[in-house]
N, C-alpha and C positions, 0 to 999 in steps of 0.2 A: 159373441159370435156363435152362430148356430147354423143348422141345415137351411132354415128358413131365410136367414140372412143372406147366406150364399146364393140361394135359389133366386132371391130378389135381384141381387146384383147381376147374376147370370142372365136373367130375363132382360134386364135393362141393357146389358152388354149385347145381347143378340138383336135387340131392337135398334140400337143407336150408334154402335161402334162398326167401323170397317177396319179390320185389323191388318197389319203387315202380313203379307203371305197368307191371305185370306183363303181358306179351303172351301170351295163350293160343295154344298150338299153333305157336309160332314155331319152337322147336326149336333156335334159334341159340345156341351156347355164348357166355357173356359174355366181354367183353374184360377180362382180369384185369390190372389195373395194379398195379405194385409199387414204383415210385419216381418222384419228381418233382424236377426242379431247374430254376429259372428258368421258362422257358415251355415245358419239354419234359417228356414222360412216358415211362416205360419199361414195357412189358408183361412178362408172366411168361416170354415166350420170348426177351427181350432186345431186342425191336424199340423203336424210338424214334419218338415222334410229337410233332408241335407241338400244344400245347392252344390250339385257335383259338376256344374259348368259355369260358376261365376256369373250367373244370369246369361249374358251374351258374352263370355269371356272377359268381362270388364270389372266386376266387382272384386278386385283383387286384394283389397284390405278388409274385406268382410263388410257385414251390415252393421248399423246401429253405432257408428263412430260419432260420439257427442261433438269432438273437436272440429269434424268436417262441417256439422250443422252450425257450430259457433262461428267458423270462418265465414260461411255464407251469410249468416244473419249480421255479423259485424260489418261486411262489405255492403250489404243491402242498405243498412242504416247510414252508412257513410256516403256511398255512391253507387247506386244500383245499376246504372248503365252509362256508358260513355261511347261516343263515336270513336273508333279506332282507325278511321281513314287517315290517308297521309296528312300529316299537320296536327293531329291530335292523338293523344293516347292517355293511359291511366296507369297508376303505379303497379297493380298486381299483374297487368299484361307485360309491362317492362321487366318486373323482377322474375316472372315465370319464363320469359323468353331467355333472360340471361342464365337462369338455373338450367333450362334445358340445353343450352349451348355448352354449359360446363359438363353436363352428363353425356352428351353426344360425343363421338370421336371427332378428332380434328381431322379435316377442316370444316366441319358442319357447325356453323355458328350463326345462322341467320333464321328466324322463325316467323312463319306466317300462320295465324291462328284461324281455325274454322270452327264449326259447331259439331263436327263429327268426322268419322273415318271416310265415308263416301265423299264428302265435300273436300276432304284433305287429299284424296287420290285425284279428284278432278283438278284441284289446284296443282299438284305435283306435274300432272300431264301437261297442264296450260303453261306452267313455268318453263318445262322442257322445250316446248314449242316456241314460247316467247324468247327464250335464251338463244335459240338458234336464228330465229328471225332477226333479232337485233345484231347478230353477228353476220347478217346478209346471206345466211343459208336457209332461205325460205322454203326450199324443197324438203328439208329435214322435219317432217311432221308426223310420220307413221310411228305409232306405239306398238311395240310387240310385248305380249304377255303370254301366259302359259294355259294350257288346257287344265281344267280343274281349279284355276285361280278364282278367287273372290275379291274383288276391288270395290264393290258397291253396285248401287242400282240406278244411279243417274244416268243420262244418255251416254256420257263419256265413260264413266266407270262401269256401266253395264256392258258397254262394248269391249272393255278390257277384261271383264269377268269372263272366265273360260268355262262356265257351267251353263249348258244350253237351256236348262230348265228356267233360267233367269231371262232368257230372250223370248220365250213363246209369248205370242200375242202382243209384243212391243216392237216388232220389226218395222221396217229394216233397221239394222244396227247403224251407228254413226260410222262413216267412212274413216279410213286412216288407221285402222287397228287390224293386228295380225296375231294369230295364236300359234304357239309351237308346243310340242310334247314337253311335259313338265320338267323332266330331268335330263334332257338330251342337249348338251352343249353343241354337238354336231348339227342337230336340227336348228338351233338358234343361229349358228354360223351360216347355215344354208339359206335361212330366211334372209338374214342381213345381205348376203351376197346376191341372192336372186332378186331381192327388192331394190338393191343398190344401196351402199352405205350413205350415200348423199341424200337418201329419203327417209332415213330412220333417225327419230329424234331421241327415243329412250326405249329401255327394257325394263318392265316393271315385274317385281316378283315378291311374294311372301317368303320370309326366311324359312317358315314352316307353313305349308298349305293347311289351313285349319278348318274351314268350312267343308271342303271336299272330303275330310275324314282324317285329318292329321297325318300329313305326309313330310317328314323331315327329308332334306336332300342327301345324297351321297356326300362323304366329307370333302371331296375335291370339287364339288359342283360350283359353289359361289367363287372361290378363288379363280377358277377357269373363266367363269362368266365375267368376273371383273376385268381379267386380262383381255377377254375377247372384246368387251365394250371400250376398252382403251385402244385396242388395236384399231377398230373401225370408227372411233370417234362417236360413241353412242353413250348417252347418259344412263346411268344405273339408278333406278328407283327402288328402294327397299320399303315395302309395305309392311310396316311393323304395328299395324292396327291392333292385331291380336297378340303378337309376340314381344311388343315392347314392355318396359317397365318390369322385367324379371320373369316373365312367364316361362322362358325356356331355361332359366338358371343362369343367365346372363342379363345384364341390363337391356341390352338390345340383342335381337336374335342373331343379326349379322356378326356379332362379336364371337359367336361360336366358332367362326371360320376366319377371323382376322381380316374381314373385308370392310371397306368404308364406301358407302354408295355416294352418289353425288347429290341425292335428295332422299331424306328419310321421313316416311309418313307415320304419324302417331295419332292416336285417340284412346278410346276405351279406358285403358288403365290409368291414364294421366289424371283423372279425377275418381277412379274406381267406380265410374258410372253414377256418382252422386249428382253430377251435373254434366250437361252435354259439352264436350270440348274435344278438338282435334287439331291437326296442324301439319305443317311440312317444315322440316329443318333444311335449309339449303346450304351448300358449300360456299366457301369464300370466293371461289372462281365464279360461280354462277352470280352471287351478290355483286361482285366487281364488274361483270359484264353488264348487269342491269344498270348499275351506277353510271357506266360509261356510255349509254345510249344517248342519242342526240337530245339536247336540251328541250324540255317539254314533252318528252316521251312518257307515257304513263303505262303501268302495268294495269290495264283496265279489267281487273278481276277483283270482285269484292263480295263480302257477305255482311249483313247488317250486324250480326253477332260476332264478328271476328274480334278477338281480344276482349270479350265480354268480362268485365271486371269482377263479378261475382263468381263465374265459372274459373277464371284465372286464380282468384284467391283460394278457392277450394282445391285446385290443382297444386298450388304451392304447399298448402298444408298436407295434402295427400302425399306428395313426394317426400315431405319430412317423415311421415309415418313409415313409408317404404324403406327410407334410410334408417331411421331409429330402430326399427324392429328387425332389420336385417332380412327383409322379406325376399330379396333376390337370392341369398343363400339358402333361405327356407325352401324357395322353389327348386333349388338344385338338390337339397337333401330329400324333399318330397319326391322328386322325379326319380330318385334311386329306389324308394319305397314302392313307387307305382311300377317301376320297370320289374323289380324283383318278383312281385306277385303276379302282375298281369302276364309276364312271360310264361308263367305256368299254364295259361290257357292255350298255348301252342299245341299242347298234346292232344287237345280235342279235334276230332276230324272235321267238325262244324266250324272251326276257326281257321281262316285263311291267313290271317296276318295279325301281328301285334306291333304297333308303331307308336313312337313318341319321343318327347324330349322335354325335360323339366316337368312342369305341371301342366302338360297337355298330352293326352294318350288316346289313341284310337285302337279299338279291336274290330276287325272286320270278320264278319261271319260269312257263310256260304250263300245265304239269301236275304233279301230285305224282310221277308216274312219273319225269319228267325230274329233279326236285330229288333223288329218291332215288338215281338213278343218279349224279348229280353227287357227292352225299355219299359214296356208295361209292367213286368214283374218288378223292376227297380222302383218304379212309381209307387206300386203297391207296398213295397217294403220300406218306403220313406226315402228314397233317393231320387232327385231330379237330376237325370243325365240327358243326353242328347243322341239322336241317331239320325243318319243320312244314308239312304239306300241301305247297304248291308253293314254300315260303319256305326259302332257305338262309341261315343265320345265322353272321356271323363277329363275335366279341367277345374278342379275346386280352386277357391280363393287361395291366395298365396299365404294368407294368415291362418289357414286351417291348422288346428293343433295336430300333433301326431296321433293322439287317440282318435280324433274325428276322422282323420284321413284313413286310419286303419278301418273304421267302421264303414266308411264309404266304399273302400276297396273290397271288403267282405261282402257288403251287399251287391256290388257290381259283379264280382266273380261268382257268387252264388247264383245270381239271375242268369248268367251266361251258361253256367254249368247245368242248371235246371232246364233250359230250353234246349240244351245239347243232349239231354237224357241223363245227366247225372243228378243227384239229390243232395250232395254235400260239398262243402267248401274244401279246398285242398287241404291235406292233413297238416302241413306245416303252419297253417293260419290257426 
């Protein structure tokens, strides 16, 4: 690996790739990553970085796990692909569905597989509409989501996403969607009553809003939302794409508040990003209603790679690693360490807020320019973090060691203090 090797790849990249979230006119060459091990990444020049955001929140067991590669290789040799449409299945898909049903709170017991989180949210919203339709309540089709929410970029999931930057140049949005302020139960109830409960199919929400900048809810928010959905006969969809599989210090984010949704969406951490996989876990009541539909009625929704045997085999092995290494508890303990040190940044006038839960934290600065400078400083110091608007985000792999986490926190805090006019890390570190 060398500078010339990196430059060759960067040139080819600029010529031939169109990236997700392509930024016109930036002219910046891409960071070319070539290797990962544990919580570290190597670029094409040989430089090493800590991965402070688990790639895209998903590499929760870290990089370079031989047993995940072996699980994939073994399944590829045995059966690389199988149609999972009604009437056909494969062993890894069956066993992973059963395992996920065991891990989900009752009565969530029925799994539909997708290739990722956006597809899974599309599926959950279509399941909600299908459920009401076969019950004869065809007017119940509106999906309510929250301002600041991220649920994907498909036409349905984009309409549910509450970040206007994802809508620009793609309008008009799909009809049948409404947005309410993120943590106002009163606003949600007002939307339901104004639209009419007979028109509302579901309310979808992330347990912790991640992409927007890490926003945990008030402690009573989700219990009150669950009660409200029950009162008005509205399905509750929990988008656990980021928060599932231990990220918040509980296996599922909604477990922080003792709430059980009607539909639970998962992706990312199910395979730790080693292969694409997502899905929806539906309640017994929804499955029973679907089964009770008139004979010959099909849920005409499908993806070619639903229940992909290789992805499911890797998912099964990944869940074994999470359990064997106690990574959910590691996330809870790591969250305490993150909170303890990051809270010290509140003393800086340039810091507006410090928010987080488990192994996902955000520090909001007074301007986006400060956040971008801090992000650049972290990169220079060997930490890949994330920033959105004025928010800096730290969400390392759950497998990160205590020593590595301490080093990540030190780099993060030092960069924030540097752009805020200080030159040293807080004395207790």
